[in-house]
FIMAR-482812 format. One line per field, with one value per residue (C-alpha): x, y, z; residue number from 1; residue in one letter. Coordinates in steps of 0.5 Angstrom, whole numbers. Layout:
N
east = c(X ...)
north = c(Y ...)
up = c(Z ...)
resi = c(NUM ...)
resn = c(A ...)
This chain:
570
east = c(762 760 752 752 749 750 746 750 756 752 747 744 748 744 747 743 740 737 731 723 719 719 726 726 733 732 736 738 740 748 747 754 759 766 771 778 780 782 785 779 781 776 777 777 770 772 779 783 780 773 769 761 758 761 756 760 760 765 767 763 768 765 764 768 764 769 762 762 759 760 752 753 750 754 752 751 756 753 750 744 738 738 733 735 737 733 734 730 733 726 729 727 729 737 739 744 750 747 744 735 731 728 720 717 713 717 714 719 720 718 722 726 725 721 726 724 723 727 724 730 731 725 727 727 731 729 726 725 718 718 717 709 706 701 696 699 695 700 699 705 701 695 700 701 698 694 690 689 682 686 688 683 676 671 664 659 652 647 640 639 645 638 634 639 641 634 632 639 636 629 632 636 631 625 631 632 624 624 630 627 621 624 627 621 617 623 623 615 616 622 616 611 616 618 611 608 614 613 606 606 611 607 601 604 607 600 597 602 602 594 594 591 596 593 597 599 592 590 584 589 595 595 600 601 594 593 598 598 591 592 598 594 591 584 579 572 565 559 553 546 540 533 527 523 516 516 521 528 534 540 547 553 561 564 571 576 583 588 594 590 586 579 573 568 560 560 553 551 546 541 541 549 551 554 556 555 561 557 558 551 549 545 543 545 539 538 544 543 537 539 546 547 552 557 556 555 561 565 561 563 570 571 567 571 576 576 577 571 573 566 559 554 546 542 535 531 529 536 538 532 535 542 540 536 543 547 542 538 542 543 542 539 533 531 523 518 516 510 508 508 502 499 500 493 489 488 492 497 504 510 514 520 520 525 529 537 540 533 533 531 530 530 523 523 531 528 523 528 533 527 523 523 518 512 517 523 529 531 538 534 533 539 543 537 540 547 546 543 550 555 549 550 557 558 554 557 564 570 573 574 571 564 563 563 558 555 554 553 547 544 543 544 548 554 555 563 568 567 566 562 569 572 565 565 573 572 566 569 575 570 566 573 575 566 567 573 570 574 568 564 559 559 555 558 555 552 549 542 544 547 554 560 563 571 569 564 567 574 573 570 573 581 581 576 576 583 580 585 591 590 594 591 593 597 593 586 582 583 577 574 570 565 561 557 557 554 547 545 543 544 551 554 550 553 560 560 558 565 569 567 569 575 577 576 572 566 564 559 561 554 552 555 552 553 555 562 565 571 572 577 582 585 590 593 599 604 604 597 599 599 592 588 592 589 582 582 583 578 573 576 578 584 591 590 585 589 592 594 587 583 581 575 577 575 578 585 582 576 573 569 564 564 560 565 564 561 558 557 565 566)
north = c(-149 -152 -155 -156 -153 -151 -149 -147 -151 -157 -158 -163 -161 -161 -162 -160 -166 -163 -158 -159 -158 -151 -149 -150 -153 -160 -161 -167 -169 -172 -174 -172 -178 -177 -177 -175 -167 -166 -160 -157 -157 -152 -156 -162 -165 -162 -161 -157 -157 -158 -155 -154 -154 -160 -165 -171 -177 -175 -179 -178 -175 -176 -169 -168 -168 -169 -173 -177 -184 -187 -188 -182 -183 -182 -175 -175 -171 -163 -164 -162 -166 -174 -177 -183 -179 -181 -175 -179 -185 -189 -193 -194 -198 -199 -195 -198 -194 -197 -192 -193 -190 -182 -183 -176 -180 -185 -191 -196 -199 -206 -211 -207 -208 -202 -198 -195 -188 -184 -178 -174 -174 -170 -165 -158 -152 -148 -141 -143 -145 -152 -154 -153 -159 -161 -165 -172 -179 -183 -187 -183 -176 -179 -180 -173 -168 -163 -163 -159 -156 -152 -147 -147 -142 -147 -144 -148 -146 -144 -144 -137 -133 -132 -129 -125 -122 -121 -117 -113 -111 -109 -105 -102 -100 -98 -93 -90 -89 -86 -82 -79 -77 -73 -70 -69 -66 -61 -59 -58 -54 -50 -48 -47 -41 -39 -39 -35 -31 -28 -27 -24 -19 -19 -16 -12 -8 -8 -4 1 2 3 7 1 1 3 10 11 13 20 19 16 22 27 32 33 31 37 36 28 28 34 30 24 23 24 23 27 27 30 26 30 25 29 26 27 25 28 34 35 33 29 30 26 26 20 20 15 16 13 13 10 6 8 10 14 17 24 25 33 35 40 45 47 54 57 63 64 69 76 73 72 66 60 53 47 45 52 52 46 49 55 56 48 44 47 53 49 45 51 54 46 47 53 52 44 47 41 40 36 33 33 32 26 28 22 22 17 14 13 10 5 2 3 -2 -7 -7 -9 -14 -11 -10 -12 -8 -7 -3 0 2 0 4 3 3 9 7 3 5 9 2 -2 -8 -7 -11 -5 -5 -5 -9 -8 -12 -15 -17 -14 -15 -9 -8 -2 1 -2 1 8 9 7 13 18 15 20 18 22 26 24 29 31 27 20 20 23 16 12 14 13 6 5 8 4 -3 -1 0 -7 -10 -6 -9 -8 -8 -1 -3 -8 -2 4 -1 -1 7 7 3 8 12 19 25 26 34 36 36 28 23 16 12 17 16 8 7 11 7 0 3 4 -2 -6 -3 -3 -11 -11 -8 -1 3 8 13 18 25 32 35 41 46 49 55 50 52 48 47 47 41 37 37 37 29 29 35 34 26 25 30 33 41 45 42 46 53 58 59 65 71 68 71 68 65 68 64 68 67 72 72 79 77 81 77 83 84 77 81 87 84 80 86 88 83 82 89 88 82 76 70 70 63 63 60 61 63 62 59 65 72 75 82 82 81 76 75 67 65 57 58 63 65 67 72 78 75 75 83 85 82 86 92 92 91 95 91 93 90 87 82 78 71 65 60 55 56 53 47 50 57 60 66 65 71 72 78 80 86 91 90 97 95 103 104 100)
up = c(-30 -24 -25 -17 -13 -5 -1 4 9 13 8 2 -5 -12 -18 -25 -29 -34 -36 -36 -42 -40 -40 -33 -29 -26 -19 -15 -9 -7 -1 3 4 6 2 1 1 -6 -10 -14 -21 -24 -31 -29 -31 -39 -39 -43 -51 -48 -53 -51 -56 -60 -62 -62 -57 -50 -45 -39 -33 -27 -23 -17 -10 -3 -1 -7 -4 -11 -12 -17 -24 -30 -33 -40 -44 -45 -53 -56 -53 -53 -52 -48 -43 -36 -31 -27 -27 -28 -33 -40 -46 -48 -54 -58 -54 -48 -45 -44 -48 -45 -43 -40 -36 -33 -37 -38 -44 -46 -42 -39 -31 -27 -22 -16 -16 -11 -7 -7 -14 -15 -10 -12 -8 -3 -4 -12 -14 -16 -23 -26 -28 -34 -33 -32 -33 -32 -25 -23 -24 -21 -14 -14 -9 -13 -19 -25 -23 -17 -23 -28 -28 -30 -32 -30 -32 -27 -26 -23 -28 -32 -28 -25 -32 -34 -26 -28 -35 -32 -26 -32 -36 -30 -28 -36 -37 -30 -32 -38 -34 -30 -36 -40 -34 -33 -40 -39 -33 -37 -43 -39 -34 -40 -44 -38 -37 -43 -44 -37 -41 -46 -42 -38 -44 -48 -42 -41 -48 -48 -41 -37 -32 -25 -23 -30 -34 -34 -30 -25 -25 -20 -24 -31 -33 -38 -42 -42 -44 -48 -52 -55 -61 -62 -67 -66 -70 -67 -69 -70 -69 -73 -70 -76 -73 -67 -68 -63 -64 -60 -60 -58 -60 -63 -60 -62 -57 -62 -57 -52 -56 -53 -56 -53 -54 -51 -50 -50 -47 -51 -45 -46 -47 -54 -56 -63 -67 -65 -58 -57 -52 -55 -53 -57 -58 -62 -65 -69 -71 -72 -75 -78 -78 -79 -74 -68 -70 -69 -63 -60 -61 -58 -51 -51 -54 -58 -66 -69 -76 -78 -78 -79 -79 -77 -79 -75 -82 -82 -76 -77 -83 -80 -75 -80 -84 -78 -76 -70 -63 -57 -50 -44 -43 -37 -39 -43 -50 -54 -60 -63 -68 -63 -57 -55 -56 -49 -47 -53 -52 -52 -57 -53 -46 -40 -39 -40 -46 -51 -58 -61 -69 -73 -71 -64 -63 -66 -61 -56 -57 -58 -52 -45 -41 -37 -32 -34 -35 -41 -40 -40 -47 -49 -45 -49 -56 -52 -51 -59 -61 -58 -59 -67 -66 -63 -69 -74 -78 -76 -84 -87 -93 -90 -86 -92 -96 -90 -90 -97 -97 -93 -99 -94 -96 -92 -91 -92 -91 -88 -93 -94 -94 -88 -84 -86 -83 -77 -76 -77 -72 -66 -67 -67 -60 -58 -59 -55 -49 -50 -50 -46 -45 -41 -41 -41 -34 -34 -30 -29 -34 -39 -37 -35 -28 -27 -22 -26 -33 -31 -33 -39 -43 -40 -39 -46 -50 -47 -49 -44 -47 -54 -54 -57 -64 -66 -66 -64 -59 -52 -48 -42 -38 -34 -28 -24 -17 -17 -14 -21 -27 -32 -31 -34 -41 -40 -38 -45 -49 -46 -47 -54 -56 -53 -58 -53 -53 -49 -46 -40 -34 -30 -24 -17 -11 -7 -8 -8 -5 -9 -16 -19 -26 -25 -30 -29 -33 -33 -40 -40 -34 -39 -42 -35 -33 -40 -40 -32 -36 -41 -35 -31 -25 -21 -22 -15 -18 -22 -19 -21 -19 -22 -29 -33 -37 -43 -43 -41 -37 -31 -29 -23 -22 -15 -12 -13 -21 -24 -31 -32 -31 -36)
resi = c(1 2 3 4 5 6 7 8 9 10 11 12 13 14 15 16 17 18 19 20 21 22 23 24 25 26 27 28 29 30 31 32 33 34 35 36 37 38 39 40 41 42 43 44 45 46 47 48 49 50 51 52 53 54 55 56 57 58 59 60 61 62 63 64 65 66 67 68 69 70 71 72 73 74 75 76 77 78 79 80 81 82 83 84 85 86 87 88 89 90 91 92 93 94 95 96 97 98 99 100 101 102 103 104 105 106 107 108 109 110 111 112 113 114 115 116 117 118 119 120 121 122 123 124 125 126 127 128 129 130 131 132 133 134 135 136 137 138 139 140 141 142 143 144 145 146 147 148 149 150 151 152 153 154 155 156 157 158 159 160 161 162 163 164 165 166 167 168 169 170 171 172 173 174 175 176 177 178 179 180 181 182 183 184 185 186 187 188 189 190 191 192 193 194 195 196 197 198 199 200 201 202 203 204 205 206 207 208 209 210 211 212 213 214 215 216 217 218 219 220 221 222 223 224 225 226 227 228 229 230 231 232 233 234 235 236 237 238 239 240 241 242 243 244 245 246 247 248 249 250 251 252 253 254 255 256 257 258 259 260 261 262 263 264 265 266 267 268 269 270 271 272 273 274 275 276 277 278 279 280 281 282 283 284 285 286 287 288 289 290 291 292 293 294 295 296 297 298 299 300 301 302 303 304 305 306 307 308 309 310 311 312 313 314 315 316 317 318 319 320 321 322 323 324 325 326 327 328 329 330 331 332 333 334 335 336 337 338 339 340 341 342 343 344 345 346 347 348 349 350 351 352 353 354 355 356 357 358 359 360 361 362 363 364 365 366 367 368 369 370 371 372 373 374 375 376 377 378 379 380 381 382 383 384 385 386 387 388 389 390 391 392 393 394 395 396 397 398 399 400 401 402 403 404 405 406 407 408 409 410 411 412 413 414 415 416 417 418 419 420 421 422 423 424 425 426 427 428 429 430 431 432 433 434 435 436 437 438 439 440 441 442 443 444 445 446 447 448 449 450 451 452 453 454 455 456 457 458 459 460 461 462 463 464 465 466 467 468 469 470 471 472 473 474 475 476 477 478 479 480 481 482 483 484 485 486 487 488 489 490 491 492 493 494 495 496 497 498 499 500 501 502 503 504 505 506 507 508 509 510 511 512 513 514 515 516 517 518 519 520 521 522 523 524 525 526 527 528 529 530 531 532 533 534 535 536 537 538 539 540 541 542 543 544 545 546 547 548 549 550 551 552 553 554 555 556 557 558 559 560 561 562 563 564 565 566 567 568 569 570)
resn = c(M N D R Y D P G Y G G D Q Y E L V G Y D E Y G R P V Y R R I P A Q Q A P Q Q A Y D P Y A Q Q G Y G Y D P Y A T G Q Q Q A V P P Y D S Y D T G R Q Q P V P P Y D S Y D P A Y D P Y G T G G T P T A G G T A A Y D P Y G Q P A P G A Q Q Q P R V A E Q T A H I P Q Q P G P S E V P D E S P A G R E R D Y H T E Q F A F V E E P D G D S E D V I D W L K F T E N R T E R R E E A R R R A R S R V I A L V V V L A L V A V G G V G Y L W Y A G K L P G L S S S D A K S G T S T A A G A Q K R D V I V V H L H N T A K G G T S T A L L V D N T T T E Q G T T V L L P N S L S L S D D S G A V T T L A K S V D D D G S G G T R D Q L D T V L G T N I E G T W R L D T P Y L Q N L V E L V G N I D I D T N A E V P D P E D G K K K G A A P L V R E G K S Q T L S G K A A V A Y A T Y R G S G E A A N S Q L E R F G Q V L Q G V L R K M S S D A E A A T V T V Q T L G Q I I E P P L S D R N L G A F L A K L A D L A K G G D Y K T A L L P V Q S D G T L S A Q T S A G V V K D I L G G T A K S P E Q G S A V R V S V Q N A T G V K D T T D K A R V V L L N G G F T F L E G G T A D A A E S A S K V L Y S D V A H K D D A T E V A K T L G L P D G A V T K G T V A S N A E V S V V L G Q D Y K P S S S)
């Protein structure tokens, strides 16, 4: 093993002198000297039989060096760590064997002479990092050109560090609060949008179900109105108000459209023309007095095409009690009504004052419902009766049981087939509609002779009552509306007799505004074409008079009698 290091030709040589405390080799330079060349023997140092692991003392053999100057220090034998060995030649305390004691900090032993430090002894191999040293407080260590703090990370307390940390925490917390606020705002906006969408969908669905969407209601439809209106379910009751003090009656239909959830009071003028079973023409007022409730109900079904379920006779004393039971009513009055008892006294205060939201007691309500001013039309009093009815419904309980108790408290006898429980439940439904704003009052328009006009009555009969959509039952008589356009008044009566004898139901169609030369027999549905042909034959009219056209809303066939109609030929 050659412990010398030769950097190359012409350079200095180094030899291994030991290892530092980190296990790294330490070399020293050997000055170049002229010396006689000798043959190189790799085993010259150790000789044959050399034991590298021997622990005994061996004789030191100088290493071979062609430039040996004779200044080399004897190399200690290769053995385990010898504390007496001084690789730096700084001197030490000689041991018993004549070797100075090794001092790693180069301090001479007591009594020993300190040798000068040779710089070449601690030189290092080029291109090889030098040995790193631990902090040395010795005089030799202080002479080094570097210090330990150059390689240490020393944390020095800084007065501003706490402020910086506090600022970072503050900005972080503020950012988190802002993000949390943004998340909450987004959540609220999303929730609000969802709620509004649900409300909009629910509102549209309700309007569609109730038939209140523009363009979809029965009154706005352009085609198929009759079928759509007739397919709706309606509950109808007729009310007759009997004025026990002055006489006379007022009639109205209470309609509950369960399909569209709409309530309506249909006012029927007393001049409405009706026909009894014998075909005789009468008015609504006469029918109520002569034929009673049952006969009038049937005649109304015939004229209007309705299915009235019962009759409620309401005398004025019962109306007064009803208003008081519900706790008075609030309506908009259009006239001042004097007190019937003090009306003849001068300067007496009126019982009912004209104005908005007038509160009426039972007595005042009866006086207002039956009042007809001087020179007023009969319909004016009928409209006041309608106001009182709607005011009572707004104060009536929406609970069926409570409304039934109110009806029973009146103590009046209800005519069959209507019962007090049926009437109470029916009034409770109408009361709920009236309180919700889904209730209205309509007047059935009639002509001066009491007949219905196809143009003026279509809105009430078709849309509210749905009378035209009801097909006649099997075997029932065909309803025929007759309008006189001959210019002769008696012609209508003669045609009525002929149609009744032929098995048809006669309906008064009134008198035309102007006379027509040719008669016409009209049908609107192809299914009634044969019925129209049979009507024409019965009246003695030619087949050419039968044509498709507009029919009265309460009839299947309409007849317009012209000047060509000859009653004698029938």
